[in-house]
Backbone as CSV, one residue per row, in Angstrom:
resi,resn,N_x,N_y,N_z,CA_x,CA_y,CA_z,C_x,C_y,C_z
1,MET,-47.472,-5.476,32.736,-47.929,-6.375,33.766,-46.997,-6.251,34.964
2,LYS,-47.584,-6.186,36.156,-46.797,-6.038,37.371,-46.273,-7.385,37.850
3,THR,-45.065,-7.343,38.398,-44.491,-8.553,38.975,-45.003,-8.716,40.399
4,ASP,-44.710,-9.879,41.021,-45.133,-10.113,42.395,-44.511,-9.097,43.345
5,CYS,-43.260,-8.711,43.072,-42.564,-7.728,43.901,-43.275,-6.379,43.840
6,GLN,-43.676,-5.956,42.638,-44.369,-4.684,42.478,-45.717,-4.714,43.172
7,HIS,-46.449,-5.859,43.099,-47.747,-5.974,43.761,-47.588,-5.867,45.274
8,SER,-46.575,-6.530,45.835,-46.402,-6.491,47.285,-45.974,-5.095,47.734
9,PHE,-45.149,-4.425,46.933,-44.741,-3.062,47.279,-45.954,-2.136,47.268
10,THR,-46.783,-2.245,46.228,-47.970,-1.402,46.109,-48.923,-1.666,47.267
11,ALA,-49.113,-2.918,47.632,-50.008,-3.261,48.732,-49.471,-2.718,50.053
12,THR,-48.162,-2.834,50.270,-47.557,-2.330,51.500,-47.673,-0.813,51.572
13,ALA,-47.402,-0.134,50.467,-47.505,1.330,50.437,-48.948,1.759,50.673
14,SER,-49.902,1.059,50.083,-51.311,1.394,50.276,-51.715,1.199,51.725
15,ALA,-51.260,0.132,52.341,-51.584,-0.130,53.745,-51.023,0.962,54.640
16,ARG,-49.784,1.408,54.349,-49.190,2.493,55.128,-49.979,3.782,54.988
17,MET,-50.413,4.098,53.768,-51.180,5.332,53.552,-52.512,5.277,54.275
18,VAL,-53.182,4.129,54.267,-54.458,3.981,54.971,-54.247,4.139,56.472
19,ALA,-53.173,3.548,57.010,-52.882,3.655,58.440,-52.611,5.102,58.827
20,ARG,-51.846,5.821,57.995,-51.562,7.237,58.280,-52.834,8.074,58.218
21,ALA,-53.664,7.839,57.224,-54.914,8.601,57.101,-55.817,8.347,58.298
22,SER,-55.888,7.094,58.740,-56.706,6.763,59.910,-56.168,7.452,61.156
23,ALA,-54.845,7.431,61.331,-54.227,8.075,62.488,-54.445,9.584,62.445
24,TRP,-54.369,10.159,61.265,-54.591,11.599,61.119,-56.033,11.947,61.488
25,ALA,-56.977,11.163,61.008,-58.393,11.407,61.300,-58.679,11.234,62.788
26,ALA,-57.991,10.313,63.441,-58.219,10.073,64.866,-57.509,11.100,65.739
27,GLY,-56.669,11.923,65.139,-55.987,12.974,65.886,-54.726,12.518,66.591
28,VAL,-54.211,11.344,66.255,-52.981,10.877,66.897,-51.761,11.075,66.010
29,LEU,-51.949,11.532,64.788,-50.832,11.795,63.890,-50.740,13.302,63.676
30,LEU,-49.594,13.866,63.993,-49.395,15.300,63.864,-48.969,15.654,62.444
31,PRO,-49.066,16.944,62.042,-48.762,17.335,60.657,-47.375,16.958,60.186
32,TRP,-46.390,16.872,61.077,-45.040,16.577,60.615,-44.794,15.084,60.487
33,GLY,-45.849,14.267,60.573,-45.743,12.856,60.248,-45.338,11.949,61.385
34,VAL,-45.459,12.409,62.635,-45.153,11.549,63.777,-46.404,11.404,64.626
35,PHE,-46.404,10.429,65.491,-47.564,10.204,66.339,-47.546,11.158,67.524
36,ALA,-48.723,11.456,68.063,-48.881,12.478,69.089,-48.122,12.167,70.369
37,ASP,-47.882,10.904,70.683,-47.184,10.579,71.919,-45.668,10.721,71.804
38,SER,-45.145,11.016,70.617,-43.706,11.218,70.454,-43.395,12.715,70.447
39,ALA,-42.139,13.040,70.664,-41.716,14.445,70.703,-41.676,15.017,69.288
40,PRO,-41.966,16.329,69.139,-41.870,16.937,67.802,-40.425,16.957,67.337
41,PRO,-40.190,16.936,66.031,-38.817,16.927,65.524,-38.100,18.235,65.828
42,ARG,-36.788,18.137,65.991,-35.988,19.331,66.231,-35.888,20.135,64.937
43,ALA,-35.509,21.396,65.065,-35.452,22.295,63.903,-34.499,21.770,62.840
44,GLU,-33.333,21.233,63.241,-32.375,20.749,62.242,-32.902,19.518,61.508
45,GLU,-33.734,18.714,62.167,-34.334,17.563,61.491,-35.353,18.024,60.448
46,ARG,-36.124,19.059,60.771,-37.106,19.567,59.813,-36.421,20.172,58.604
47,ARG,-35.297,20.871,58.818,-34.582,21.462,57.689,-33.913,20.401,56.837
48,ALA,-33.455,19.327,57.442,-32.723,18.300,56.721,-33.626,17.538,55.752
49,ALA,-34.853,17.278,56.128,-35.755,16.501,55.285,-37.118,17.181,55.232
50,PRO,-37.263,18.220,54.399,-38.548,18.917,54.343,-39.637,18.010,53.775
51,PRO,-40.837,18.129,54.306,-41.925,17.288,53.801,-42.405,17.769,52.437
52,GLY,-43.016,16.884,51.715,-43.600,17.249,50.434,-42.663,17.002,49.266
53,PRO,-43.164,17.213,48.065,-42.358,16.986,46.866,-41.254,18.025,46.732
54,ALA,-40.205,17.667,46.007,-39.017,18.524,45.877,-39.327,19.849,45.183
55,PHE,-40.249,19.865,44.204,-40.494,21.103,43.464,-41.061,22.203,44.351
56,VAL,-41.637,21.842,45.484,-42.192,22.837,46.395,-41.089,23.702,46.984
57,HIS,-39.903,23.150,47.124,-38.809,23.851,47.773,-37.860,24.522,46.797
58,GLN,-38.205,24.550,45.513,-37.393,25.228,44.514,-37.818,26.689,44.420
59,PRO,-36.964,27.547,43.884,-37.313,28.964,43.770,-38.561,29.167,42.914
60,PHE,-39.350,30.161,43.281,-40.563,30.467,42.545,-40.241,31.187,41.236
61,TYR,-39.250,32.069,41.275,-38.867,32.835,40.096,-37.727,32.150,39.359
62,ALA,-37.551,32.529,38.094,-36.470,31.970,37.280,-35.122,32.359,37.872
63,THR,-34.148,31.488,37.700,-32.821,31.726,38.270,-31.972,32.673,37.434
64,ASN,-32.334,32.864,36.165,-31.579,33.726,35.242,-30.148,33.246,35.049
65,THR,-29.918,31.959,35.208,-28.597,31.386,34.998,-28.713,30.081,34.223
66,GLY,-27.632,29.695,33.611,-27.554,28.436,32.896,-26.116,27.953,32.905
67,VAL,-25.880,26.846,32.230,-24.543,26.263,32.171,-24.225,25.956,30.710
68,VAL,-23.000,26.240,30.301,-22.570,25.923,28.935,-22.580,24.410,28.767
69,HIS,-23.339,23.945,27.797,-23.403,22.515,27.497,-22.330,22.137,26.479
70,GLY,-22.040,23.053,25.574,-21.029,22.794,24.560,-20.928,23.958,23.592
71,VAL,-19.954,23.899,22.707,-19.766,24.919,21.683,-19.759,24.224,20.337
72,SER,-20.621,24.681,19.441,-20.708,24.106,18.108,-20.046,25.068,17.128
73,GLU,-18.972,24.609,16.512,-18.230,25.448,15.574,-18.783,25.240,14.172
74,THR,-19.223,26.333,13.540,-19.725,26.270,12.170,-18.925,27.225,11.305
75,SER,-19.158,27.181,10.002,-18.413,28.056,9.100,-18.846,29.516,9.243
76,GLN,-20.088,29.751,9.668,-20.600,31.119,9.788,-20.296,31.735,11.158
77,ALA,-20.575,30.992,12.210,-20.374,31.500,13.578,-20.317,30.322,14.533
78,ASP,-19.743,30.549,15.689,-19.708,29.519,16.724,-20.936,29.688,17.617
79,LEU,-21.654,28.597,17.835,-22.840,28.624,18.689,-22.501,28.045,20.054
80,VAL,-22.937,28.720,21.091,-22.783,28.228,22.456,-24.108,27.604,22.842
81,LEU,-24.086,26.309,23.177,-25.284,25.596,23.576,-25.386,25.646,25.094
82,ILE,-26.569,26.020,25.597,-26.749,26.288,27.020,-27.797,25.348,27.607
83,ALA,-27.474,24.752,28.741,-28.446,23.977,29.512,-29.166,24.961,30.415
84,GLY,-30.351,25.327,30.034,-31.148,26.355,30.696,-31.739,27.219,29.603
85,GLY,-33.024,27.425,29.654,-33.667,28.180,28.584,-34.765,29.081,29.106
86,TYR,-35.925,29.003,28.470,-37.056,29.863,28.815,-37.420,29.712,30.286
87,ASP,-37.397,28.482,30.793,-37.726,28.241,32.193,-36.709,28.847,33.147
88,SER,-35.496,29.100,32.675,-34.451,29.703,33.497,-34.448,31.227,33.394
89,GLY,-35.335,31.786,32.588,-35.432,33.235,32.466,-34.797,33.810,31.214
90,PHE,-34.261,32.973,30.341,-33.634,33.464,29.116,-34.694,33.764,28.060
91,ARG,-34.435,34.789,27.225,-35.313,35.162,26.127,-34.463,35.470,24.904
92,ASN,-35.046,35.340,23.722,-34.332,35.668,22.478,-33.854,37.115,22.517
93,GLY,-32.625,37.345,22.059,-32.086,38.702,21.979,-31.357,39.172,23.216
94,MET,-31.387,38.407,24.291,-30.676,38.809,25.508,-29.167,38.650,25.324
95,VAL,-28.422,39.544,25.954,-26.972,39.434,25.988,-26.610,38.814,27.337
96,CYS,-25.796,37.772,27.293,-25.411,37.055,28.513,-23.900,37.031,28.657
97,LEU,-23.461,36.916,29.893,-22.039,36.784,30.198,-21.730,35.325,30.479
98,VAL,-20.579,34.878,30.017,-20.093,33.536,30.337,-18.977,33.715,31.353
99,ARG,-19.110,33.017,32.493,-18.133,33.143,33.570,-17.503,31.784,33.858
100,ASN,-16.211,31.804,34.208,-15.524,30.557,34.556,-15.699,30.271,36.042
101,ALA,-15.028,29.238,36.538,-15.172,28.820,37.932,-14.694,29.890,38.914
102,GLU,-13.761,30.737,38.504,-13.263,31.811,39.367,-14.127,33.051,39.285
103,ASP,-15.277,32.965,38.608,-16.240,34.056,38.423,-15.675,35.203,37.579
104,GLU,-14.715,34.895,36.712,-14.174,35.885,35.786,-14.945,35.802,34.475
105,VAL,-15.170,36.941,33.856,-15.903,36.966,32.591,-15.023,36.408,31.479
106,VAL,-15.543,35.407,30.775,-14.834,34.797,29.658,-15.255,35.460,28.354
107,GLY,-16.540,35.791,28.235,-17.040,36.409,27.015,-18.510,36.769,27.126
108,GLU,-19.031,37.328,26.030,-20.444,37.691,25.938,-21.066,36.941,24.780
109,ILE,-22.323,36.533,24.960,-23.052,35.858,23.889,-24.415,36.515,23.711
110,LEU,-24.959,36.399,22.517,-26.290,36.895,22.182,-27.176,35.682,21.938
111,LEU,-28.262,35.571,22.697,-29.149,34.422,22.553,-29.964,34.539,21.269
112,VAL,-29.875,33.524,20.421,-30.569,33.544,19.132,-31.701,32.519,19.070
113,GLU,-31.675,31.531,19.963,-32.734,30.517,20.013,-32.918,30.104,21.470
114,VAL,-34.148,30.202,21.941,-34.442,29.825,23.324,-35.627,28.877,23.327
115,ARG,-35.456,27.745,23.970,-36.538,26.776,24.164,-36.746,26.598,25.658
116,ASN,-37.671,25.738,26.064,-37.996,25.614,27.485,-36.792,25.306,28.363
117,GLU,-35.988,24.332,27.992,-34.899,23.911,28.861,-33.511,24.048,28.242
118,CYS,-33.417,24.672,27.085,-32.108,24.856,26.455,-32.122,26.134,25.615
119,ALA,-30.942,26.594,25.285,-30.814,27.817,24.486,-29.524,27.746,23.677
120,ALA,-29.419,28.633,22.686,-28.207,28.741,21.876,-27.916,30.218,21.651
121,GLY,-26.645,30.555,21.646,-26.252,31.936,21.435,-24.985,32.035,20.607
122,VAL,-24.820,33.167,19.928,-23.603,33.416,19.165,-22.655,34.244,20.034
123,ILE,-21.364,34.023,19.830,-20.361,34.738,20.617,-20.215,36.151,20.086
124,LEU,-20.444,37.142,20.953,-20.274,38.546,20.581,-18.842,39.009,20.854
125,GLU,-18.359,38.642,22.012,-17.041,39.099,22.429,-16.393,38.007,23.275
126,LEU,-15.114,37.811,23.055,-14.363,36.812,23.806,-13.108,37.473,24.343
127,GLU,-12.883,37.377,25.656,-11.690,37.960,26.263,-10.456,37.280,25.670
128,SER,-9.397,38.046,25.469,-8.191,37.476,24.854,-7.610,36.373,25.737
129,GLY,-7.252,35.281,25.093,-6.672,34.152,25.807,-7.686,33.282,26.525
130,ARG,-8.970,33.548,26.370,-10.012,32.778,27.057,-10.748,31.881,26.070
131,VAL,-11.309,30.802,26.596,-12.056,29.849,25.787,-13.357,29.523,26.518
132,ILE,-14.450,29.461,25.772,-15.724,29.043,26.363,-15.753,27.522,26.356
133,GLU,-15.935,26.951,27.561,-15.890,25.499,27.725,-17.153,25.007,28.428
134,PRO,-17.508,23.740,28.226,-18.653,23.168,28.941,-18.466,23.274,30.454
135,GLY,-19.561,23.559,31.149,-19.538,23.680,32.599,-19.434,25.104,33.105
136,GLN,-19.102,26.052,32.225,-19.008,27.441,32.661,-20.410,28.025,32.823
137,ALA,-20.547,28.987,33.716,-21.843,29.593,34.021,-22.223,30.637,32.979
138,VAL,-23.519,30.710,32.689,-24.070,31.731,31.793,-25.088,32.529,32.593
139,VAL,-24.883,33.845,32.670,-25.794,34.725,33.407,-26.228,35.871,32.510
140,ILE,-27.421,36.371,32.752,-27.933,37.492,31.963,-27.151,38.744,32.332
141,LYS,-26.717,39.478,31.322,-25.975,40.702,31.558,-26.964,41.777,31.995
142,THR,-26.654,42.400,33.114,-27.521,43.457,33.651,-26.740,44.747,33.789
143,VAL,-27.449,45.838,33.892,-26.843,47.156,34.038,-27.163,47.673,35.430
144,SER,-26.161,48.160,36.142,-26.368,48.745,37.479,-26.226,50.249,37.378
145,PHE,-27.142,50.962,37.986,-27.095,52.429,37.979,-26.594,52.947,39.277
């Protein structure tokens, strides 16, 4: 059940949308959301607050990166838990590099389980004196010719 505050907010928002639609139909509202008698926004204003939902301005392709969420130590192997999965471009069997804040390679992991938004991998190789910690970047290992 909606409270009085929610009803008044909904009514106000609906009234604003109707007013904008009417202005748009009458030709006095321009595409960038201002009235025709005002000046168009400057380029820096358009870049600062792009119109539309946020997902429109995200990359179309997967980023191929993730972040270490944690390390689970087991008796068989240590699992690296990753925030970023299938949607980030990771697939089962991929070899990934773990990098620290200075962009130095900490180690390599093999992805053994990938889900939409998370993944897990076993540590293949760890640089001597290095530790995989939460917050470190995980990137897909690629070969350059």
